[in-house]
Backbone as a printed PyTorch tensor [residue, N CA C, xyz], in Angstrom:
tensor([[[  0.7750,  -1.0210,  -0.1660],
         [ -0.0030,  -0.0250,   0.0520],
         [  0.8690,   1.1300,  -0.0730]],

        [[  1.8830,   1.1110,   0.7860],
         [  2.8780,   2.2130,   0.9020],
         [  3.5710,   2.6980,  -0.5480]],

        [[  3.9250,   1.6380,  -1.1890],
         [  4.3750,   1.7100,  -2.4410],
         [  3.5500,   2.2800,  -3.6140]],

        [[  2.2780,   1.8470,  -3.4380],
         [  1.3450,   2.2970,  -4.3850],
         [  1.0800,   4.0610,  -4.0660]],

        [[  0.9200,   4.2480,  -2.9110],
         [  0.6430,   5.7390,  -2.6130],
         [  2.0170,   6.4030,  -2.9340]],

        [[  3.2240,   6.0600,  -2.6850],
         [  4.3900,   6.7620,  -3.2450],
         [  4.5740,   6.8670,  -4.5550]],

        [[  3.9080,   5.6990,  -5.3440],
         [  4.0650,   5.9230,  -6.8000],
         [  2.9910,   6.8840,  -7.3580]],

        [[  1.7980,   7.0410,  -6.7820],
         [  0.7730,   7.9400,  -7.0200],
         [  1.2520,   9.3950,  -6.7590]],

        [[  1.9750,   9.5840,  -5.6540],
         [  2.4500,  10.9320,  -5.3310],
         [  3.4920,  11.3720,  -6.2850]],

        [[  4.2760,  10.4760,  -6.7850],
         [  5.2890,  10.8440,  -7.8030],
         [  4.6420,  11.2340,  -9.0250]],

        [[  3.7280,  10.4960,  -9.5250],
         [  3.1510,  10.6980, -10.7350],
         [  2.3140,  12.1790, -10.7060]],

        [[  1.6260,  12.3330,  -9.4890],
         [  1.0730,  13.7120,  -9.5110],
         [  1.9780,  14.7910,  -9.6310]],

        [[  3.1350,  14.5030,  -8.9510],
         [  4.1940,  15.7260,  -8.9030],
         [  4.7730,  15.8910, -10.3240]],

        [[  5.0890,  14.7150, -10.9460],
         [  5.3050,  14.8620, -12.2920],
         [  4.4430,  15.4020, -13.3240]],

        [[  3.1620,  15.2620, -12.9100],
         [  1.9210,  15.8610, -13.8160],
         [  1.8860,  17.2960, -13.6300]],

        [[  2.1770,  17.7880, -12.2490],
         [  2.0690,  19.2360, -12.0680],
         [  3.2500,  19.9710, -12.4940]],

        [[  4.5240,  19.3440, -12.5200],
         [  5.8960,  19.7350, -12.9990],
         [  5.5790,  19.9340, -14.8640]],

        [[  4.9670,  18.9860, -15.2910],
         [  4.7640,  18.9990, -16.7970],
         [  3.8150,  20.0470, -17.2640]],

        [[  2.7210,  20.1300, -16.1860],
         [  1.7120,  21.4280, -16.4680],
         [  2.1960,  22.5990, -16.4190]],

        [[  3.2770,  22.8600, -15.3480],
         [  3.8060,  24.2580, -15.3480],
         [  4.6570,  24.2470, -16.5640]],

        [[  5.4100,  23.6210, -17.0190],
         [  6.4660,  23.6210, -18.1130],
         [  5.5680,  23.9600, -19.2960]],

        [[  4.4160,  23.4460, -19.5300],
         [  3.7730,  23.6670, -20.7580],
         [  3.0750,  24.8650, -20.6990]],

        [[  2.4610,  25.4180, -19.4290],
         [  1.9600,  26.5930, -19.3440],
         [  3.0820,  28.0530, -19.4830]],

        [[  4.3710,  27.6160, -18.9920],
         [  5.4000,  28.5350, -19.2970],
         [  5.8030,  28.8740, -20.5100]],

        [[  5.9630,  27.4910, -21.4170],
         [  6.3140,  27.4770, -22.6820],
         [  5.1380,  28.2300, -23.5980]],

        [[  3.8830,  28.1290, -23.2890],
         [  2.7590,  28.7810, -23.7480],
         [  2.8930,  30.1760, -23.8390]],

        [[  3.3910,  30.7180, -22.6640],
         [  3.4120,  32.2170, -22.5160],
         [  4.6430,  32.8740, -22.9970]],

        [[  5.7850,  32.0310, -23.0700],
         [  6.9100,  32.5650, -23.5720],
         [  6.6290,  32.7530, -25.2920]],

        [[  6.6800,  33.8730, -25.7000],
         [  6.5040,  34.1100, -26.9920],
         [  7.8240,  34.4250, -27.7910]],

        [[  7.7640,  34.2200, -29.0430],
         [  9.0060,  34.5770, -29.7090],
         [  8.9500,  36.1400, -30.0900]],

        [[  9.9350,  36.7350, -30.4610],
         [  9.9900,  38.0850, -30.8940],
         [ 10.2470,  38.0390, -32.2870]],

        [[  9.3010,  38.6730, -33.1620],
         [  9.5100,  38.7660, -34.6290],
         [ 10.7240,  39.7260, -34.9860]],

        [[ 11.0380,  39.5870, -36.1420],
         [ 12.2650,  40.1840, -36.6260],
         [ 12.1430,  41.8660, -36.5820]],

        [[ 10.8720,  42.2140, -36.7960],
         [ 10.4530,  43.7960, -36.8010],
         [ 10.7920,  44.3440, -35.1610]],

        [[ 10.0050,  43.4310, -34.2390],
         [ 10.1620,  43.6440, -33.0250],
         [ 11.3900,  43.6050, -32.3740]],

        [[ 12.2790,  42.7840, -33.0160],
         [ 13.7260,  42.7230, -32.5390],
         [ 14.4760,  43.8730, -32.9990]],

        [[ 14.0820,  44.1300, -34.1880],
         [ 14.9790,  45.3520, -34.6510],
         [ 14.5230,  46.6630, -34.0660]],

        [[ 13.3270,  46.8360, -33.6960],
         [ 12.8040,  48.0080, -32.8170],
         [ 13.6040,  48.0820, -31.4780]],

        [[ 13.5380,  46.9490, -30.8260],
         [ 14.3640,  46.8750, -29.4900],
         [ 15.7620,  47.1050, -29.6150]],

        [[ 16.3020,  46.4650, -30.7060],
         [ 17.7410,  46.8650, -30.9510],
         [ 17.9160,  48.2830, -31.1970]],

        [[ 17.2080,  49.0040, -32.0610],
         [ 17.4130,  50.3250, -32.4320],
         [ 17.4240,  51.3490, -31.1650]],

        [[ 16.1890,  51.0830, -30.3180],
         [ 16.2120,  51.8720, -29.2280],
         [ 17.4270,  51.6890, -28.2160]],

        [[ 17.6840,  50.5180, -28.0570],
         [ 18.9080,  50.2300, -27.0150],
         [ 20.3880,  50.7180, -27.7870]],

        [[ 20.4290,  50.5700, -28.9810],
         [ 21.7530,  51.0460, -29.6950],
         [ 21.7630,  52.4530, -29.6040]],

        [[ 20.7350,  53.4140, -29.6660],
         [ 20.5120,  54.8110, -29.5070],
         [ 20.9890,  55.0650, -28.0360]],

        [[ 20.4570,  54.4030, -26.9880],
         [ 20.7850,  54.7140, -25.4920],
         [ 22.3390,  54.2700, -25.3450]],

        [[ 22.7550,  52.9850, -26.0210],
         [ 24.2110,  52.5880, -25.7060],
         [ 25.2450,  53.8400, -26.3140]],

        [[ 24.8580,  54.3350, -27.5030],
         [ 25.8910,  55.1090, -28.0850],
         [ 25.7220,  56.4650, -27.4490]],

        [[ 24.5690,  57.2160, -27.1510],
         [ 24.5890,  58.1510, -26.3590],
         [ 25.0580,  58.5200, -24.9890]],

        [[ 25.0660,  57.3310, -24.3790],
         [ 25.5650,  57.2570, -22.8250],
         [ 27.0210,  57.0760, -22.9200]],

        [[ 27.8070,  56.7330, -23.9510],
         [ 29.2020,  56.2180, -24.0270],
         [ 30.0360,  57.5050, -23.7370]],

        [[ 31.0260,  57.1600, -22.8310],
         [ 32.1670,  58.3190, -22.6020],
         [ 33.0420,  58.2810, -23.8330]],

        [[ 33.2170,  59.6770, -24.1430],
         [ 34.1390,  59.9130, -25.2530],
         [ 35.7590,  60.0150, -24.9120]],

        [[ 35.9460,  60.0490, -23.6050],
         [ 37.3440,  60.3650, -22.8850],
         [ 37.8840,  61.6920, -23.0050]],

        [[ 37.0030,  62.7500, -23.2480],
         [ 37.4800,  64.1670, -23.0110],
         [ 36.8450,  64.4550, -21.7170]],

        [[ 37.6000,  65.3400, -21.1230],
         [ 37.2050,  65.9860, -19.7450],
         [ 36.5530,  67.0640, -19.8670]],

        [[ 36.2420,  67.7210, -20.9620],
         [ 35.6000,  68.9280, -21.1850],
         [ 34.1830,  68.5560, -21.0000]],

        [[ 33.3440,  69.2290, -20.1260],
         [ 31.8560,  69.0790, -19.8700],
         [ 31.2090,  68.9240, -21.1360]],

        [[ 31.5110,  69.8160, -22.0610],
         [ 30.7160,  69.8120, -23.3590],
         [ 30.6610,  68.7090, -24.2090]],

        [[ 31.8750,  67.7070, -23.9220],
         [ 32.1890,  66.7190, -24.7440],
         [ 32.5480,  65.4170, -24.1390]],

        [[ 31.8860,  65.2030, -22.8880],
         [ 32.2830,  64.2080, -21.9640],
         [ 31.6480,  62.9130, -22.3820]],

        [[ 30.4870,  62.8460, -22.8920],
         [ 29.7100,  61.8300, -23.3890],
         [ 29.1890,  62.0940, -25.0050]],

        [[ 28.9840,  61.0380, -25.5730],
         [ 28.3850,  61.1090, -26.9710],
         [ 27.1420,  62.1790, -27.1000]],

        [[ 26.4410,  62.0560, -26.2400],
         [ 25.1700,  63.1130, -26.0600],
         [ 25.7300,  64.4790, -25.7450]],

        [[ 26.6440,  64.6300, -24.8660],
         [ 27.1860,  65.8530, -24.7160],
         [ 27.8890,  66.5740, -25.9020]],

        [[ 28.5060,  65.7000, -26.7400],
         [ 29.0830,  66.1220, -27.8640],
         [ 28.1660,  66.3120, -29.0330]],

        [[ 27.0480,  65.6450, -29.1600],
         [ 26.0460,  65.9700, -30.1900],
         [ 25.3040,  67.2900, -29.8250]],

        [[ 25.1010,  67.6390, -28.4790],
         [ 24.4760,  68.8940, -27.9940],
         [ 25.2800,  69.8880, -28.3160]],

        [[ 26.6150,  69.8230, -28.1120],
         [ 27.6610,  70.8340, -28.5650],
         [ 27.5310,  70.9680, -30.0440]],

        [[ 27.4850,  69.9420, -30.8000],
         [ 27.5250,  70.1090, -32.1810],
         [ 26.2780,  70.8060, -32.7770]],

        [[ 25.2390,  70.5700, -31.9360],
         [ 23.9300,  71.2670, -32.3370],
         [ 23.9560,  72.7780, -32.0150]],

        [[ 24.4270,  73.1940, -30.8150],
         [ 24.3560,  74.5410, -30.4190],
         [ 25.6110,  75.4610, -30.5650]],

        [[ 26.8070,  74.7400, -30.3160],
         [ 28.1520,  75.4010, -30.6700],
         [ 28.9450,  74.6500, -31.6220]],

        [[ 28.4900,  74.3690, -32.8570],
         [ 29.3010,  73.4420, -33.8580],
         [ 30.8880,  73.9760, -34.0010]],

        [[ 31.2010,  75.1350, -33.6400],
         [ 32.6000,  75.5050, -33.8850],
         [ 33.3680,  75.3350, -32.6650]],

        [[ 32.7290,  74.9330, -31.4130],
         [ 33.7040,  74.8590, -30.1820],
         [ 34.6330,  73.7180, -30.4350]],

        [[ 35.7350,  73.9200, -29.8850],
         [ 36.7920,  72.7970, -29.9160],
         [ 37.0290,  72.2050, -28.5400]],

        [[ 36.7680,  70.9450, -28.2260],
         [ 36.8990,  70.1840, -27.1000],
         [ 38.4340,  70.1700, -26.5910]],

        [[ 38.4930,  70.0960, -25.4130],
         [ 39.8830,  70.1310, -24.7820],
         [ 40.5110,  68.6480, -25.4450]],

        [[ 41.7480,  68.7770, -25.9710],
         [ 42.4270,  67.6710, -26.3570],
         [ 42.1140,  67.3040, -27.9410]],

        [[ 41.1740,  68.0230, -28.5080],
         [ 40.8460,  67.6030, -29.9130],
         [ 41.3170,  68.8300, -30.7650]],

        [[ 41.4190,  68.5310, -31.9630],
         [ 41.9020,  69.7380, -32.9040],
         [ 40.7810,  70.0370, -33.9620]],

        [[ 39.4330,  69.0480, -33.5620],
         [ 38.3990,  69.3880, -34.5370],
         [ 37.4860,  70.1900, -33.8420]],

        [[ 36.4400,  70.9260, -34.4730],
         [ 35.2330,  71.2860, -33.8170],
         [ 34.2630,  70.5300, -33.5200]],

        [[ 33.1630,  70.7290, -32.5080],
         [ 32.3760,  69.7080, -32.3990],
         [ 31.6120,  68.9080, -33.3760]],

        [[ 31.2200,  69.6660, -34.3500],
         [ 30.4820,  68.9930, -35.3630],
         [ 31.1160,  68.0280, -35.9570]],

        [[ 32.4750,  68.3270, -36.4700],
         [ 33.1990,  67.2530, -37.0340],
         [ 33.4500,  65.9450, -36.0020]],

        [[ 33.6550,  66.2470, -34.9190],
         [ 34.2520,  65.2380, -33.7470],
         [ 32.8760,  64.4420, -33.6160]],

        [[ 31.4890,  65.1360, -33.4830],
         [ 30.3680,  64.4480, -33.4120],
         [ 30.1360,  63.3330, -34.3060]],

        [[ 30.2160,  63.9060, -35.7900],
         [ 30.1020,  63.0500, -36.7190],
         [ 30.9880,  61.6380, -36.6310]],

        [[ 32.3350,  61.9910, -36.5400],
         [ 33.2500,  60.9640, -36.4420],
         [ 32.9500,  59.9680, -35.2100]],

        [[ 32.4500,  60.4640, -34.0220],
         [ 32.2880,  59.8500, -32.9740],
         [ 31.1250,  58.8450, -33.1040]],

        [[ 29.8400,  59.3990, -33.6290],
         [ 28.6650,  58.5510, -33.9170],
         [ 28.9950,  57.5880, -34.7170]],

        [[ 29.6980,  57.8050, -35.7840],
         [ 30.0500,  56.8590, -36.8480],
         [ 30.7350,  55.4780, -36.2040]],

        [[ 31.9150,  55.9380, -35.3150],
         [ 32.7600,  55.0720, -34.7890],
         [ 31.7750,  54.1230, -33.8830]],

        [[ 31.1060,  54.8390, -33.0160],
         [ 30.3530,  54.0020, -31.8980],
         [ 29.2620,  53.0950, -32.5220]],

        [[ 28.6600,  53.6120, -33.7800],
         [ 27.5110,  52.8010, -34.4750],
         [ 28.2200,  51.5570, -34.9780]],

        [[ 29.5600,  51.7700, -35.4350],
         [ 30.1640,  50.5570, -35.9030],
         [ 30.7460,  49.5650, -34.8450]],

        [[ 30.8180,  50.1190, -33.6630],
         [ 31.3620,  49.0990, -32.5080],
         [ 30.2440,  48.6220, -31.9170]],

        [[ 29.2760,  49.3970, -31.5520],
         [ 28.0600,  48.7190, -30.9810],
         [ 27.1350,  48.1090, -31.7640]],

        [[ 27.1010,  48.6080, -33.1870],
         [ 26.0270,  48.1280, -34.1020],
         [ 26.4290,  47.0320, -34.7320]],

        [[ 26.4630,  45.7350, -34.2420],
         [ 26.9220,  44.5680, -34.8650],
         [ 26.0880,  44.2130, -36.0880]],

        [[ 24.8040,  44.9670, -35.9560],
         [ 23.9430,  44.5620, -36.9990],
         [ 23.9890,  45.6270, -38.1230]],

        [[ 24.7160,  46.6950, -37.9770],
         [ 24.5500,  47.8970, -38.6680],
         [ 25.3580,  47.5820, -40.1820]],

        [[ 26.0340,  46.3910, -39.9570],
         [ 26.5710,  46.1510, -41.3560],
         [ 25.4230,  45.7920, -42.5360]],

        [[ 24.3420,  45.2770, -41.9850],
         [ 23.3710,  45.2100, -42.9280],
         [ 21.9790,  46.1980, -42.9260]],

        [[ 22.4460,  47.2880, -42.1400],
         [ 21.4800,  48.1520, -41.7550],
         [ 22.1340,  49.6110, -42.0870]],

        [[ 21.3580,  50.5730, -42.6130],
         [ 21.9440,  51.9210, -42.6310],
         [ 21.1950,  52.7600, -41.6560]],

        [[ 21.8180,  53.7060, -41.1700],
         [ 21.1840,  54.5100, -40.0530],
         [ 21.1730,  56.0940, -40.2180]],

        [[ 20.3940,  56.7620, -39.6770],
         [ 20.2000,  58.2730, -39.5890],
         [ 20.1650,  58.7020, -38.2460]],

        [[ 20.8280,  59.3720, -37.5910],
         [ 20.5650,  60.0190, -36.4380],
         [ 19.9790,  61.5720, -36.7660]],

        [[ 18.9890,  61.9410, -36.2420],
         [ 18.4290,  63.2480, -36.3930],
         [ 18.4470,  63.8080, -34.9230]],

        [[ 18.6430,  65.0580, -34.8890],
         [ 18.8500,  65.9060, -33.6950],
         [ 17.9890,  67.0340, -33.9380]],

        [[ 16.9510,  67.3180, -33.1680],
         [ 16.0280,  68.5130, -33.3020],
         [ 15.7850,  69.1240, -31.9870]],

        [[ 15.4610,  70.3630, -31.9370],
         [ 15.1400,  70.9180, -30.5760],
         [ 13.8160,  70.6240, -30.2450]],

        [[ 13.4670,  70.5880, -28.8400],
         [ 12.1800,  70.1800, -28.5580],
         [ 11.2100,  71.1790, -28.8190]],

        [[ 11.5920,  72.4630, -29.0730],
         [ 10.6020,  73.4410, -29.5190],
         [ 10.6110,  73.4820, -31.1810]],

        [[  9.7790,  73.7650, -31.6710],
         [  9.6190,  73.9010, -33.2180],
         [ 10.3800,  75.1350, -33.9020]],

        [[ 11.5840,  74.8840, -34.3340],
         [ 12.3230,  76.0780, -34.9960],
         [ 12.3250,  75.6230, -36.5450]],

        [[ 12.0640,  76.7060, -37.3580],
         [ 12.0700,  76.4730, -38.7940],
         [ 12.9770,  77.4660, -39.4680]],

        [[ 13.2720,  77.1770, -40.6440],
         [ 14.1550,  78.1690, -41.4260],
         [ 13.2110,  78.7840, -42.1610]],

        [[ 13.8080,  79.8260, -42.9910],
         [ 12.9340,  80.8220, -43.6740],
         [ 12.0140,  80.1780, -44.7160]],

        [[ 12.5030,  79.0740, -45.0500],
         [ 11.7910,  78.1460, -46.1090],
         [ 10.5690,  77.4780, -45.4790]],

        [[ 10.6590,  77.3380, -44.0390],
         [  9.4880,  76.6190, -43.4290],
         [  9.9790,  75.2060, -43.0320]],

        [[ 11.3610,  74.8670, -43.2480],
         [ 11.7650,  73.2650, -42.9500],
         [ 12.1090,  73.5400, -41.4000]],

        [[ 11.9370,  72.4700, -40.8170],
         [ 12.4150,  72.5000, -39.4120],
         [ 13.8710,  72.2480, -39.3700]],

        [[ 14.6170,  72.8790, -38.4270],
         [ 16.0590,  72.9720, -38.3240],
         [ 16.3060,  71.5980, -37.5810]],

        [[ 17.3100,  70.8800, -38.0980],
         [ 17.8460,  69.6320, -37.4630],
         [ 19.0810,  69.4080, -37.9340]],

        [[ 19.8760,  68.6300, -37.0720],
         [ 21.2570,  68.4030, -37.4510],
         [ 20.9910,  66.7040, -37.7790]],

        [[ 21.6710,  66.2780, -38.8980],
         [ 21.5270,  64.8550, -39.2330],
         [ 22.8320,  64.1120, -39.4500]],

        [[ 22.9590,  62.9280, -38.9430],
         [ 24.3420,  62.2990, -39.0290],
         [ 23.9150,  60.7270, -39.6790]],

        [[ 24.6810,  60.4910, -40.4360],
         [ 24.4950,  59.1400, -41.0900],
         [ 24.0930,  59.1980, -42.4220]],

        [[ 23.1360,  58.1920, -43.0740],
         [ 22.8940,  58.1900, -44.3600],
         [ 21.6090,  58.9750, -44.5250]],

        [[ 21.8470,  60.1440, -45.2140],
         [ 20.8940,  61.1260, -45.4310],
         [ 19.9340,  60.6830, -46.3360]],

        [[ 19.8240,  59.7050, -47.0610],
         [ 18.9490,  59.1780, -48.0170],
         [ 17.7850,  58.8490, -47.1180]],

        [[ 17.8910,  58.3590, -46.0720],
         [ 16.9100,  58.0000, -45.0750],
         [ 15.7910,  58.9570, -44.8790]],

        [[ 16.2860,  60.1100, -44.6840],
         [ 15.5120,  61.3450, -44.4870],
         [ 14.4600,  61.5250, -45.8520]],

        [[ 14.9510,  61.4670, -47.0390],
         [ 14.0440,  61.5320, -48.0060],
         [ 13.4340,  60.4220, -48.5980]],

        [[ 13.9160,  59.2860, -47.9050],
         [ 13.1250,  57.9620, -48.4890],
         [ 11.6610,  58.0730, -48.2730]],

        [[ 10.7810,  57.6300, -49.1520],
         [  9.2880,  57.5750, -48.9670],
         [  8.9760,  56.1360, -48.4090]],

        [[  9.8190,  55.2300, -48.3050],
         [  9.5120,  53.8060, -48.0180],
         [  9.2530,  53.7980, -46.3450]],

        [[  8.5220,  54.2490, -45.7190],
         [  8.4910,  54.2850, -44.2530],
         [  8.1290,  52.9220, -43.7360]],

        [[  7.5620,  51.8900, -44.5280],
         [  7.4560,  50.7190, -43.8130],
         [  8.5580,  49.8840, -43.7610]],

        [[  9.8310,  50.3980, -44.4260],
         [ 10.9840,  49.8510, -44.1960],
         [ 11.8600,  50.1660, -43.2320]],

        [[ 11.6500,  51.5050, -42.7910],
         [ 12.2150,  52.1560, -41.7530],
         [ 11.8340,  51.8230, -40.3240]],

        [[ 12.8790,  51.8300, -39.2890],
         [ 12.2840,  51.6760, -38.1440],
         [ 12.9220,  52.7860, -37.1140]],

        [[ 12.1500,  53.3270, -36.4480],
         [ 12.4140,  54.7080, -35.7060],
         [ 12.5270,  54.2890, -34.1820]],

        [[ 13.4960,  54.8960, -33.4630],
         [ 13.5190,  54.7230, -32.1560],
         [ 12.5070,  55.5480, -31.4060]],

        [[ 12.6140,  55.4270, -30.1230],
         [ 11.7090,  56.5020, -29.4770],
         [ 12.7060,  57.7520, -29.2150]],

        [[ 12.0970,  58.9420, -29.3170],
         [ 13.1210,  60.0940, -29.2590],
         [ 13.5240,  59.9950, -27.8530]],

        [[ 14.8360,  60.2020, -27.6890],
         [ 15.6420,  60.4760, -26.5450],
         [ 15.6530,  61.9090, -26.2210]],

        [[ 15.4360,  62.3900, -25.2510],
         [ 15.2570,  63.8290, -24.9280],
         [ 16.3490,  64.0720, -24.0770]],

        [[ 17.4030,  65.0660, -24.4760],
         [ 18.4980,  65.5280, -23.6990],
         [ 18.3640,  66.9150, -23.4240]],

        [[ 18.2260,  67.2100, -22.0970],
         [ 18.2760,  68.4150, -21.4600],
         [ 19.5030,  69.0810, -20.9120]],

        [[ 19.8750,  70.2840, -21.1290],
         [ 21.0350,  71.0280, -20.3230],
         [ 20.6340,  72.3310, -20.0230]],

        [[ 21.1330,  72.7490, -18.8680],
         [ 21.2390,  74.1690, -18.2870],
         [ 22.3760,  74.8790, -18.5760]],

        [[ 22.5760,  75.8400, -19.4260],
         [ 23.7080,  76.5010, -19.5850],
         [ 23.3620,  78.1440, -19.2390]],

        [[ 23.9330,  78.2770, -18.2960],
         [ 23.8170,  79.6420, -17.5650],
         [ 22.4660,  79.6190, -16.8510]],

        [[ 21.6060,  80.6190, -17.6040],
         [ 20.2720,  80.6840, -16.8080],
         [ 19.1210,  80.1070, -17.7180]],

        [[ 19.8700,  79.4530, -18.9810],
         [ 18.9020,  78.9390, -19.9800],
         [ 18.7380,  77.4320, -19.7870]],

        [[ 17.6620,  76.8450, -20.2200],
         [ 17.5030,  75.4710, -20.2440],
         [ 17.1740,  74.9980, -21.8510]],

        [[ 18.1920,  74.2580, -22.2490],
         [ 17.9950,  73.6530, -23.6510],
         [ 17.6780,  72.2330, -23.7720]],

        [[ 16.8450,  71.8840, -24.6130],
         [ 16.3200,  70.5160, -24.8210],
         [ 16.4930,  70.0780, -26.3330]],

        [[ 17.0570,  68.9210, -26.4830],
         [ 17.1140,  68.3820, -27.8740],
         [ 16.3970,  66.8550, -27.7840]],

        [[ 15.8340,  66.5220, -28.9120],
         [ 15.1690,  65.2670, -29.3010],
         [ 16.1580,  64.6080, -30.1510]],

        [[ 16.5910,  63.5110, -29.8440],
         [ 17.3420,  62.6960, -30.6750],
         [ 16.8500,  61.4710, -30.9070]],

        [[ 16.7360,  61.0800, -32.2880],
         [ 16.0760,  59.8240, -32.7590],
         [ 16.9400,  59.1800, -33.7820]],

        [[ 16.9920,  57.8310, -33.7720],
         [ 17.6580,  56.8630, -34.5630],
         [ 16.7610,  56.1160, -35.5480]],

        [[ 17.0030,  56.3680, -36.7530],
         [ 16.3070,  55.6360, -37.9390],
         [ 17.1410,  54.5990, -38.5240]],

        [[ 16.6720,  53.4210, -38.6870],
         [ 17.4240,  52.4750, -39.3660],
         [ 16.6100,  51.8470, -40.4550]],

        [[ 17.4240,  51.2560, -41.3620],
         [ 16.5680,  50.6010, -42.5410],
         [ 17.6150,  49.5980, -43.3320]],

        [[ 17.1010,  48.6650, -43.8350],
         [ 18.1200,  47.5680, -44.5540],
         [ 18.5680,  48.3050, -45.8240]],

        [[ 19.9160,  47.8680, -45.9710],
         [ 20.7320,  48.5660, -46.9980],
         [ 20.1160,  48.1510, -48.4400]]])
């Protein structure tokens, strides 16, 4: 009798274990290629913008600082650099997109930087700073482009608060 009740108990425990495994496997969904690329794009933008550039100058300490400098003071030269912020930002973004972007070999990217407020040129176009493949800006195939969530970067300089929205757009080559 003890052997039979022990065997029934083992079968019940196995049945419960199998049921839990089946339920967990049913809940675990796979990520589609588009969802993966969207997650990848957002994380790539955050990783690149938070990377330290190696400069001690506060305007150039991280990549986001360097991009901020390139937008508002493009002619500023960081301590230890011979290039102005705009050129250095272009080089640095390209370098880190290649380092972090193990998928960017099959993708082209465009980093767009715009102020949080709407500023327009005399022709009515919104003022922005673009780094990367400029053909993505003019491309009409929006279904093939994946946009990151805009990253908002704010800085206080003197008494003024400045805010930029940085967005990464990727597409297949």
